[in-house]
C-alpha positions, -999 to 999 in steps of 0.1 A, spaced: -380 448 -277 -378 443 -240 -375 477 -221 -369 458 -186 -334 448 -199 -328 483 -206 -342 497 -174 -322 471 -155 -290 480 -172 -296 517 -162 -306 508 -128 -273 488 -125 -250 515 -136 -268 542 -111 -262 517 -84 -225 513 -95 -221 553 -96 -238 553 -61 -212 528 -48 -183 548 -66 -194 582 -52 -198 564 -15 -162 550 -19 -147 583 -30 -166 603 -2 -152 576 23 -118 578 11 -119 615 11 -131 615 47 -106 590 59 -78 611 43 -90 642 62 -92 623 96 -57 609 86 -43 643 82 -60 657 113 -42 631 133 -11 640 118 -19 679 130 -27 666 163 7 651 168 23 681 152 5 702 177 16 681 207 52 683 198 49 721 194 36 723 230 65 697 239 88 723 224 73 751 244 80 735 275 113 747 289 131 730 317 134 754 348 112 782 330 85 802 345 50 803 334 19 823 342 -14 809 341 -34 832 315 -67 815 315 -85 781 321 -94 758 292 -119 729 288 -86 704 291 -62 724 312 -47 760 313 -34 785 289 0 793 298 24 818 292 60 815 287 76 844 308 108 840 286 93 847 253 56 856 260 43 827 238 6 816 250 -1 778 245 -27 755 258 -13 729 284 -34 697 288 -7 677 303 -8 691 340 -17 673 372 -52 673 384 -43 681 418 -24 713 406 -53 723 386 -77 726 415 -49 747 433 -43 774 406 -60 803 392 -53 831 367 -19 847 371 -4 822 394 31 814 385 44 780 378 78 765 371 83 733 347 109 713 362 117 676 357 87 670 335 61 685 357 46 720 368 53 729 401 33 761 416 56 788 427 38 798 455 63 826 470 66 840 433 28 841 430 24 859 463 51 886 456 33 890 422 0 896 436 13 917 466 34 940 446 8 945 419 14 945 381 53 946 382 75 931 356 77 894 362 112 892 354 122 910 386 106 882 406 131 858 393 
């Protein structure tokens, strides 16, 4: 009996299993990436929902891609990455911004009042 034929059959079966495992792993990876893209899309939609026209926001901290803002109506904090670079260079923690007509505007007078008056209720500044 020729054992080479038997060994070749076993090796081919192993190669098929390797290919099947690879395809399965690749499919799982692509599915997770696709779900991650959907999650990113949901995250962007949620941020859009957190932006309110003519609403005040306080800069809480800097982030790698922008700033963390606190909505002063409902105190929700979120990372805002869609912010003008020139404005980013001008602002720091506790600065007050207003979202108006699709962009953030630095509220210099409100920020000055906030810093000069100390830690007062921001709603008094409106």
